[in-house]
N, C-alpha and C positions, 0 to 999 in steps of 0.2 A: 299242548298247550304253546302260547309263546315259552314259559317256563324250558318244556323240553326243543323248543327248535332254536335257539341260543347254546343251548348245551351242545346241538347239533354243528352247530355254527362251529364253535370253542374246539372240538374235538378231531374235527372233517380241514382243518385247515388244513394246509401244507400237499396235499392230496384231497383236493371238496369232490370229485367226483366218484372215484375207486370208494374212498374209507367211508362215502353213504352207501354207497350203492350195496356194502361191505354190510354196516350195520342196515339199511333193510331187510337186505336175506335173513341175515341171523333172527327178525322179525319178523320172515314173511314160513319160515322156516318154523318159528316158534309155533306160533298161528293151524300150525298146517292140523299136526295132531288136535288139536283141539277142537276144528273144524270137526274132523269126520268124527271122531267123538260124539259132540254137540246134532247132531248130526243124525246118525243111531240110536245119539237118545230118546231124541226126540222126535224116532219112527213114531208109534206107538200112538200119540200121541201130543198135539201140539201146548194142552197145558200146563209141557215141563216144563217151555222158556220158562217158564217164569226164575223155577232153578239153576237156567243157565244162567239169567238177568245179575239175578244174587250170586253165584263165583266169580262173575266177568265183575262181577263189583267190588268185591273184594280183592280180585289179582288187582282194580286199578289198583285201588290203594294201598297195598301190599310193593309197591313197586313207583308206585308215588315213594311211599319211602327211603328204596334203596334209590330213586332217583338225588333225594334233596342231602343224601351223604359226596357227591361229585363234586366233583374242586373245577372252579369255573371264578374264572379273573376276567374283570369287567375293562375297558376299555376307557383308562381315565381322562382321554380328550373330545368323548365322546361329550361329553356334556360343555362345554366349547362350540362346537359348531353349532353355526349358523342355521336358521330352521330352514333357508331357501335351497339349502347343499343337501338336507335328506334325501332327499332323491332328486335328485341332479341325473339326467340319465339312462330314468328307471319308469318318465311321464309314458312312453307308449307299450313297457312291458304291464304296467301293469292296469293303463287301460284294455290293450287284448284280455289282456288273462280275465277281466270283467267280464268284460262283453262274452270270450270266449266262457264262464261259469255259469251268465242267465241259460246259450245253447242248452250248455250238457247238464246244468238241476232240469231244464221245462220237463225231458225225458222222469224223473228219475220217480212221479206219483203212476209212474205209467209203468213201471214197468212191472209191478208190484199183480196192476189190475193184471195187467199181458200173463200174468204168470195163473193167473187162476180164472179167468176170464175167454182167453184164448186157449191156452197152450194148456186147461186144467191139468195143474206141475201139481203130484205130491209134495208133501215133505219131506222126502229120501232126493226127491231129484232136485230144488231148490237143493239142497245138500251138495248132491250132483254137482254142482255151475260151483260153487266154491268151492269146495275142491279142484277142478281141473282148475279156473281162476289162482286159484293161492302158487298150485304143482306150479306153471307153467310159468309164476313168477319168477317163485325158486329158482327154475333152468335159469331162463335169461337172466334175474338182480343180478347173483353170482360174477359175469362180464361180462357187465354192460357198461360198466359205469370207467374201464378204462376208454370207450367209443365218446360216452356222454363227451366226456373230457374232452376231447382231438374234434366233435362235430358236435359241443353245446344247444348252438342253436335251431340244425336239420334235428339235432333230436329232440329238442322243441315240438319245431312241427309236428312230428311221425306220433309223436305219446298222444298232441291234440288232438292225431287225423283216424289216429287208429281209433280213439272212442268211437268213431261213426257209427266201425261198422257193430259196435253191440245191438247201434241200433237198428241199424243195415236188415241184422241178423233176427231184433224183437218183428219188423214192419216186410218180412220176404219169406224165413224160415217156415214150412210146411208143413213142424211137426219139433216137440223139444231136442232132437236130434242135432235139429243145426242151429241153437240156441246153447250144446255142449262145442262145439265146432268152432264156435264162435270166439270165445272162453278160453281158446288155446292162444288170444292174442290179446288175455287180456298179461299175460309174461312180461308183452313188448309194452303197453299204455304203464299199465301202476309199476318198474323197472325204469321206468322214465320222468313220470310223473314223482314220484318218488325222492328223485336226487336231480335230474333236468334242470329244473324251476326255483328250487330253491337253491343253486348250483348260482341261477346268475343272478335272482335279486342282491346274494351277501354278499357275493364276491363286486359287483359293479355299484352294492350302498356305497355312499359315506357316511350316514350313519345308518348298522344292521339293527339296534336292535327297532329305533321307526320306524323302515323299511317292514322290517317282519309285522312290526304290527297294523301295523300301516295296508298290506299283501292281505295280512287273515281277515281285518275287520271286511275291506273292498270282495274278497272268496265269500261273506257270511254272508254278506248283503246281497254279493249279484246273486247264490243259493236260495237264501230266500224271494229274493224279491222274483226269481228260476220256477221255483217246485211250483207257487202260491202257481204262476200262473200258469201252470202245466196242471198241474190242481184242478181249479176253474175251469181253464178252456177245455177240460176232458168233459165236467159236468154236462157243462151247455151240448157238448157238440153230441154228447148222448142222449141225451133229452132227444132229442132228434133224427140221431141216425144208429142211437142203439153204442151198445160196446165192440161190433167191425169198425168203428172208425179211428179204429185205439193202433189197425194198424197202417194206415197214412196217415196221421199223430209220427207213428214213428220214420216215418222217410221221409215228412217234414225238417226231422228233429234231426236227421241226419245228414241233411243236407243242409242247415244249419250250420250242424256243427264242423264241416269241411270249408265251410265257406269261412266261418273264423277260426281254425287252426292254420289257414292258407299267409294268417294276418301278421303270426310269425315270422312268416319269409318276408318279411320286411324291418328283423333288427334289424 
């Protein structure tokens, strides 16, 4: 949320990319055993998911109380800045991320449909996908901070481009093992997504609070529009062509993601 983003900004000052990467590393490391345990627990029955959600909600509440005790110092000068300075230098960054979010989220409703109707995945196989993705993130996240610090704009392009391969995997893979292989790239994509865009945002913004809020709203609106568009488009095409339309849809999504990712080369 907004508060956690402000805390991340405050505690990562001085060595932004490296510290944010370290934070994300421990977050991914902590989530790995939980993902494994949750997958094994729900393997017998998906109805058990409600208990997993309950435990997750309790853990979220507890961590929220912990976060409230962290020290944070507000910038006393931020309220005196003119509104016109809030986003100076961020116009292209915000626009590119909004466009990319439209292409990125378009496929979100399609992934679970493909898992069920195309690949006939079990609960255990879905859990394996998450375990591979999280494990690769743990491996890469610990060491990616230095590269992001040196090649921030290139990192943003690579991070967005890598998401293209997940859609390609669902479009072209003959079986679930192709999906497993594609998740090895999740470490690179997640590690960059956890750090690079936030680093660029807060280090470029005149008013970090306003920039974080605006970025969050734009990404949320983009996700809402893209996700709804993806779901509606599938419903329309499925009536005419059946569930087989999912594969060409993923292919078009991959092309759209690659095109949107290329925008970051012009920052």
